[in-house]
N, C-alpha and C positions, 0 to 999 in steps of 0.2 A: 159195594162195587157193583154194577150192573153188568160188568165184563170181566174176563180173567185178566189178571195184571201182576206182572212180576213185582211192581210196588205196591203189592197189598197182602196183608197177612191176617192172621186170627187174634181176634181180641173179644173175649166173652164180655167184657166190661161195656164195650163200645157197640159190638155188632153181633152179640149173641153166637150162634153156630154160622155165621156167615163171614166172608173175608172184606176187609175195608183197609182204607188208609185215612191217615190222621192229617190233618192240616193244623201246623202249629202257627198261629198268628200273633201279631205284636201290635201294641196300640200306645200311642203316645200320649203325654199330658194334654195333648191338643184334641185328641179322641181321634186322631187320624190313624187309620191301618196302613204302617208304613212297611211291613214285611210279612211274607209268610213263607212256609216250607211245607211240602207235601212229602211224606214218607208211610212206611208200612206201617200198619198198628201193631205189628208184633216187635217194633222197635222200642227202645227207651227214649221217653220225650225229652229227657234232662239233656241229651246229647246235642240237641238242636237249640238249646236256650241261648248259648252264646253267639250262634250265627246271626239270630236277629239283632241282638246287641251291637254288633259290628256293622249292620246295615243302616244305622240310624245315623245320617250324615247332617240332618236338619237340626235336629235337636240331641245335645249329648245327654245320654241317658245317665242318672245319678244314682237311681234306684229301680231295682227290678223285682217284681213279686210273681210268685207262680204258686201252683197247688203243688201237694206232694209228688203228683207224676213229674213235676217239672224239676225236682229237688235230687241233688246228690252231692255227696262232700267233695268230689272233684270239681263240680261246677261252682261250689263255694269258693274252694282254691283260686279256679282261672278266672272268674269274676272279680275276686278282690284284687289279684294281680293285675287285671287290666284295668280298674280303677272304677268298679261298680260295685255298690252296695247290694247285694242280693239278698233278698229278703222273702224268703218262700213261707206259706203256711202248711206246717208240717203236722200231717194226721198222726195222732197218736205221740203228741210230744214228750209226755212223761215217761215214754218207753225209749227215747232217744239218749245216747251217751254222752256224758260231758266230761272233756278230757283237760288233763293239767300237767303241769312239768314237774311239780314236786309231791310228795307224798300226801295221802287223803288226811292222815292224821293231823297235819299242820293246820290244814283249814277247819278239821273238827275242833282243834284246840282254842283257834279264833272264835269259835261260837257261830260259825257259817251255818245256816239253815241246808242250804243246797251244796252239797259235796261232790266231787269229781268221781267218776267210776272208773276211768282208765287213765293211762299216760300216754303222752307224746312220743313218739321214736324220733328224737330230734337227729339222731346219727343218720337215719335214712333220709332225712331231708337235706342235711349238710352234704351226703355224700353224692346229692343227685341234684344240688341246687343249680349249677350251671346248665344241666339239660332242662331243668325246669325253666329256667330264663330264657333259652334258645328256643323252646315250646311256646311260651308266651309271646316271644318275638315274631315267630312265624305266623301266629295268629293275627297280632297287631298289625303286621305288615300285609296281611291279607295274601299271603302266599298260597294258602290253602284254608278250608274252612275247619272250625273247630270239631264239627261233627264227624268229618272225615279223618281226623287227627284221633278221636276218642274210639273210632271203629277199628283204627290201625292197631291202636294198643290193646284194645278188647280180642283181636284177632289170634292173639299167642295162646297157646295150650296153657301155659301159667301166666298169672298176672304179671304183666310186665313192670320191671322194677321203677321206670319212671312214672307208671299209673299209680303203684303203690306209694311214691313218694310225693304225687300232687294229692292224693287222697289223706295221705297224713298231715299234709299242710292243710287241706280243707278242713279237718277235725279241729283244728285250733280257730279257724274262721267259724265254723259250725258252733263250738261252744260259747263263743263271744256274743254270737247273735243269739243264741237261745237265752242267755243269761239278760240280754238288753230285750229281748221280746216279752219275758217273764216281768221284766221291773218296769218297763216303759210303755204306757197306756197308749200315748199318742204314736208309738211305732205299730201297735197292733191294729190301731183305728187306720193308720195309713196304708197298711197292707189289706185289710178288709175293703177299705174304698177302692184301691186298685183292682183286687179282684171281682168286686161287683161290677165295676167297669167293663171287666174282661168277659163276666157271665152275660151283660147287656149286649156286648158285640156279638157273643156267640148267638143269641137270640135274634140279632139283626142278621146275621148270616144266614139263620134257618129261614128267617120270613122273604130273604132274598132269593134264595136257592130252593123255590117251591117246586120247581119241575121234576118230572121223573122220579117223584117220591124221594127227593133229595138223594138219589142214587148218581154215582159217577159214570159216565157213558164212555171215557177214555183209558185205555189200557197202559200207555207209556208214561213214564215220571215227568216228561216234558210237556206233553198234552194236559195232563192233570195241574201242573204249575201254569200254563196259559190259562186254562177255565178259572183257576183260584184267582189268578191276576185280574181277569176280566171281572169277577165278583168283586175284587176289592176296589177296582175302578168305579164300580155302581154304587157302593157303600160310601167311598170317599166323595162322590159326587154329591150324593143326597146329603151327607154332612156338611160340605161346603155349601150346599143351597141353604141349609138350615141356618148358618152361621151368615149368610148373607142376607136371609129374610130377618132374622132376629137384629141384625145391626141395622137394618132399614127400619125396623118397628121401633127401636130405641131413637133411632135419628129423628124419626118423624112425630115423636111423642113430644107434646109442648108442656104438658102438666109434669112439674118436677116430682111431685110425689107419685103420682102414677108411672112415671120413668122408672123411679127406684124399686116400685112393686115389681117391674118386669124384670129389673135386673136380678132382685132377689130371687125370682122365681127360676131365672135361668141357673143362678149359683147353685139352688136347691135341687134342680133337675138334671137333666142330661142332654147334651146336643145330638147324641145319638139315638134319635127317635123317627119314627118312619110311619107312625099310625096316620100321618095325613097324606101320604104317598099311596097312590094307587099302582101297587106294583103289578096287578094283573090287567092293566089296560093298555091301550096302545098309544104311542107319544108321535107328535108331529114337531120336529125341530126346524120347519121351514121359517123364512125370515118372516113372513106374514104372521105366524103364531107367535114369535117371541119379540113382542112389541113391549111387554112389562119391563120394568127398570131391573128386575132381578135377573130375568133373562138376559137382557143386554149385559149385566155385568159378568155373568158367567161366561158369555160368548168373549168378552174382552179378556177375561183371565185366560181362556182356553188358547186365544190368539197370541198372547205373550208367551205362554209356555210353547207353544208350537215354534215361534219366531226365535 
């Protein structure tokens, strides 16, 4: 942050000795950035995971991956109950506990190599199941955001019983996921692929936000979210242009073999690329300059969206 802000906090990992704010961004399978949220760096990222998943109205998310900062057992529970497969890449996976419903020796007698560490408190889940369903219904109906509900539950001096019940249910989902992660190579590859896409999007964001040494000049949360929204529009516009350009390139190619080479190159690459864009240049959007077919296509798309 270049200015003092109530929506900023300390995080040595990201900002050293300075205060800053985090932008949590979501990218879908089309590579479009469909939602973002700005919050203090002192807050836990995991609380904002569900907010983005509930804002994807175009493509229904089936699987969502994050790194360790976006993971928590309560997010495992809530995402499962909302119908999402939460697949985080957890740092230090071997130190994570696996939970079971029956005694450890039952599994050891069967010759299992991976044994549970602890047990699920099923009574805590049963006693609070109705409240858990009401909690999920509130998020599903979008009466309020999940991050606000998480903050409210965390505001109590002692951990709220509903929070503990959700966390206990999340231990079941986490244990199943860890076993799947260990056993399923394709699952691990899919998670890495998603997170590589996210890292590429972060680099894209840094390239677009080259001014002011990438420091935010706005103090209020509302202004910060407007600035982030503007940045997202620029990035999605570049991605859209890339789609139009490559579509035209494929359509204009007459040689079948060469066309397949272009398609394979696109499959093995990423639509989120910006090396061909002069981000430091000046742009003229007058009618005289927008005479190429791609520019006209973009104008037509914008006109349709405005109408």
